[in-house]
N, C-alpha and C positions, 0 to 999 in steps of 0.2 A: 367772111368765112362761109363755106358752103355747108349744106345739110349733110348729116352722116348717113351712110348706107351700109349697115352691117360692118363688122370688123373695123370700124373707123374710116370707111371709104367716104370721102366728101364729094360734093358735086363736081368740083374742078378736076378731081382725080378720076371720077367716072368719065368725064368728057375726054380726058387724055387717053384713057384706055379704049374708049369707043373709036377714037381716031386711028388707032392701030388696027384697022380692019376687024375690030371685035375679037381678035385672037386672045389678047390678054384678058379681056372681059369674060370670055367664055371659060378660060382656064380658071380665073378667079372664082366665078360662079360655081364651077364644078367642084373646086376644092372646098369652098364654104358649105356647099350642100352635101358633101361626102360622096360625090358621084365618081367612084373609082374608075368606071369604064371610060367616062369622058376624059378624065385625067390621064389615063393610060393611052388613049387615042392621041391626045395632044402631045404627050411625051414621045410617042412613037413617030409622029409626024415631024416634030422638032425636038430632038433629044436635048438640045442646049437649053430649052425652056426649064428643064428640071433644076439646073444650077444657076440660072440667070436671075439677077436682081431686077424684078419686073414691076413691083407694085409700090405705089405711094411715094411720097417725097423722101422717106427713109430708105427706099430701095430694098424692099423685102423680097426674099426668094419664095417660091411656092411652099417650101417647107415651113417658113416662118408663118405664112398664112394658115397652113394646116394646123400648126401648133396653137396659134391664136384662136382658131375656131374649134379646137378640140377634136379634130377629125383624125383619130388614131389610124384607121385603115388607110387613109390617104397618105398620112405621114409614113406609114410602113412601105407603101408603094413607092413613094418618092425616094426614100432611103435605098430601097432595092434598086431603083433606077440610077442611083449614083449621087443623090443629094448628100451633102456633108451635114452630119448631125450637129456639128459645132460651127456652122457657117455664121458669119456676122453680117448684120445689115450694113449697107454702105454709109448710112448716116446714123450714128448713135452706137454702132457696134453691138447691137442686141443679138443674142442667140435665140434659136427657137425655144430653148428651155426657159429663157427669161420671159418670153411672151406667153408661153403656156402657164408659167407661174403667175404672171400678172393677171391673166384671164381666169385663173382658178380651174384650169382643165387638168385635174390631177391624174386622170387616166393617161393623158398625153405626156404629162410629166413622168409618170411611171415608165412609159414606153421609151421615151427619149433617154432616161437614165439607164435603162436596161441595154440600150444600144450605143452606149459610149458617150452620152452627153456629159460635159465637164462642168461640175459645179463651181470650179475655181476660176472660171473666165469672168472678166470684168467688162462692162460696157465702156464705150469711149466718151460718153457724155458726162457721166457722174462717177465713174469707177465703181459701179454697183454690181453685185452678184445676183444670181437668181433668188437667193434668200432675201435680199432687199426687196425685190419685186413682189415676192409672195407676201412678205410682212406688210408692205405698204398697202396692199389690198386686203389684208386680213384673211388670206386663204389658208386655213389651218391644215387641211389635208395636203396641200402642196408643201407647206413648211415641214410637215411630218416626213414626207417622202424625201425631201432634200436633206434633212438632218440624218435620216437613215443612210442615205448615200454617203454623206460626209463622215459617217462613222466607219466606213469601209476603206480599205486600201484602194488607191494610193493617197487619198486625201488625208486620212488619219495619220499616215506615216510621214507625209511631206509637210503638212500644215498643222496638224493636230486639230482635233475636233473643236475644242473650246476657242482656239484662235479663229477658226472659221466662223463660229457662231457670233463672235465679236468683231468680225471684219468691218472696217470703216470705209465709207466712200470718200470722195475727194474733199468733202467738207467735215469729215470726222463722224458722220452719221452712221449709226449701227442699225441693224434690223429691229432691235428693241425700241430705238427712238421712233421708227416709222410706225410700228404697231401701237406704241403709246399715243402718238399724234392722231392716229385714226380711231382710237378708242376700241381696238379689237382685243378684248380681254382674253379670250381663249388663245389667240396667237401670242399674246404677251406672256401668259402662263406657260405655254409650251417652250418659249424661248428662255424664260427664267429657269425652268426646270432643266434646260439643256446647258446652263452655264452662262447665260447672258449676264453681263455686269450692269447692275442697277445704277452704279456710280459713273458709268462711262460718260465722257463729255465730248461735245463736238469740238471742232478745231478752234483753238484760241488765237489763231492768226487773224488779225483785223479787229475792228471794233464795232462791227455792225450787229444788228439784231440777230440773235440766235447763236452767236459765238459763245463757246464754253457752256452750252446747255446740256443738262442731264435729261434722261427720259422723263423725269418728273416735270421738268419745264415743258416738254413737248405735250405731256398729258394735260397739264394745266391749260395750255393753249387750246387743245382739242375739246376740253370741257367734259370729259367722261368721268363721272364720280367713281364708278367702279374701277376704272383704270388707275385713278389716283390712289384708291384704297389698296389695290393690289401692290402697287409700287411701294407704298408706305409699309405694307406687311413684309416686304422683302428688304427693308432697311433703307429706303431712299431718304436722303437728308433734306428736310424742308428748309433748312437755313442756307443751303448752298446757293451761291449767286453766279450768274453768268458774267461775261466780261463787261457788260453794261451796268452791272449792279443789281439786276433783277433776281429776286427769289422766285420760286414757283408760285408763291402767293401773289407777288406783284404781276406775274404774267397772267394769272387767272383774273385778277382785277382789271388789268389792261384790256382783256378780251371779253369782259363782262360775263365770266363764267361763275355766277354767284354760287352754284351748287358745290363748287370745289373750294371756295375761299375759306369756309369754316374749317375744313380739314387741314388747310395749308397755312393758316395764320400762325406764324411762329411766336406770337406774343401770348398764346394760350397753350395749355397743356395739349400734347398730341393725343387725339382720340385713339381708343383701342379699336383695332381693325381685326377682322377674321384672320387668324394665323395660317393662311393658305400654304406658306412654305413647308409647314409640317405635313407631310404626305398623309399621315394617319388622320388628320383633321378633315381631309377631303374624301375619306372613305368611311364615314360614320353611318350608322343606321339612323333611321328617321327620328326615333325617340331621343337618342343621344344628341343628335345635331340640334333638335328643337330645344332641348334643355340648355345647351351651351349658347345658342343664339339668344335665348331669353336672358341669360346671365350677362352676355356681352351688351345687349341693349340697355339693361337696367344699370350696368356699370357706367356706360357712357352718359346716361341720364343723370346719374349721381355726380359725375365729373362736371357736367354742365351746370348743375346747381351749386357745386362747391369746388370750383377749379383749383383752389389754393391748398387743398389737402396735400399733406407732405408725401404720402405713399400711395401709389396707384393700387397696390395690393389691398390696402385697407378699404379703398373705395369699392373694389370689387366685392369684398366680403360684406360690407355694409349694404351694398345694392341688392344682393341676392337674399337678404334676410327677410323671411315672411313669418307670419304667425304659425303656419303649419310646420315650418322648419324648426321654429323654437320649441314647439310641442314635441316633435320627434326627438330633438336633441336632449330635451329634459327627460324623455322616456328612457333613453339609454345612453350611457357614456362610452359603451364599448365600441360604437361605430363612429365616434368623434374623429374628425380629421386631425391627424397628428402634425399637420403643418400650421394651420391657423387656430386649432383648438376651439373653433366656434361653430362649425357646421358638421353635419353627419357626412360620412363618406358615401358618395353616390357614383363615383367613377372608378373603374378598375383598369389598371395598366397591364398590358401584355407585352412580353412573355412573363414578366416577373410576378404578376399577381398582386402587387401592392395597390392600396386604395387611397384615394383622397377625395376632396369635395370638388364640385364643378368650378367654383371660383378659383381654387388653387391651380387646377390644371390649366385654366385660361391664363392665369397670371404667369405660369411657367412658359406657356407657348407664346403669348403676346409679347413678352419681354425677352424672349430668346430669339431675336431676329437674326437672319443670316448676315454675315459680314458683307457689306455692299461692295467691297473691293475684291472679293473672292468669288470664283464661279460656283463653288459648292461649299456647303457648310454641313457639319454633322447634325443629326436630328437631336431633339431634346432627350435628356436621359432622366430616368427615374431618380427623384431626389433622395431616395432611401438607399438604393443599391447601385446607382449609376449605370444600370442596364439601359441601352437605347430603347426608347418607346417605339413599338411597332404598330400597336393598335390600342384603342381604348373603347370600353363598353360601359353601359350602366350596370351598377351593382344590382344583383337580384334583390327584390324587395323582401324585407324581413318583417314578420309580424311580431309586434311587441305586446 
């Protein structure tokens, strides 16, 4: 294998281009460097160069190279000169949009989408879309732009948005699987918020490694603790097995990802994880978030010391009890939480205004996980009036 020279150009490819009287090499250099004048001169001298598959073993056109390098001005010039925005490489069937998404060139992704790039095209090597390419590399901005395009006609009308988000490649792999495997938490969150199914499984045909795997299996192999926590928060099933009989725990152990095994061990109680699917939990002020994180940490410590307690709710309640809390609760029964009757109310729900303690709001959110087989689930509701919770804040301190 030769050494790489920008945009994936290897030594043998460089030699092949130099043999062609340097014409392809000059054009390639001009495209990568964003030299529109030189590109236009080459296009004027040989108009066929604009649409011809010139570069690399995959036979990329100049527009592919411009997209891969993120040269928006060059891409605009080539399209103006007649390059097809949806042209496919001869080997692999990749479009310029796929390569821009793979390289994280979100400005180029924007331009291509605005000029007719089709997000529903599949490559010929793995039957993957541009969303697969962006997710595999964890490029959040590219994913965001592709999803915005998928919400518009004609994609939304012909395919439906959620179907596009959960599109599978030839092996049944979704964009969520790829983001989970790479440990790209922000990309994972964006896909989950957009309706990606946490229970999606890869193809069950065959009996090889990876068949019948969920995104949690992929995350366990990748070894990202934060990714595993996010998937568990969205309702991922730790006990689900692939066709070879492996759970995510078995995959984590197989690949020596010790940081993930404690979370994934199905023989112990599932730890409480931050309820990120509840949108209001991701928009907290600093003080509220700090209090809830402390409650969550202490609750998990209590679960570790006494994993056989019958109710997770009682573990949270006991974990947060401090001497200060007890003194405050004894000072006034008026502010006592009407759910557990043990702590003072320190969290207020909006819009309804009802109050409860921090341990009870965490219990409500941690155990109100989304349905893993459904793209969207309703937010938690106030236990008193059943009004959907939009926001939570700390109750104003009262002097006793």
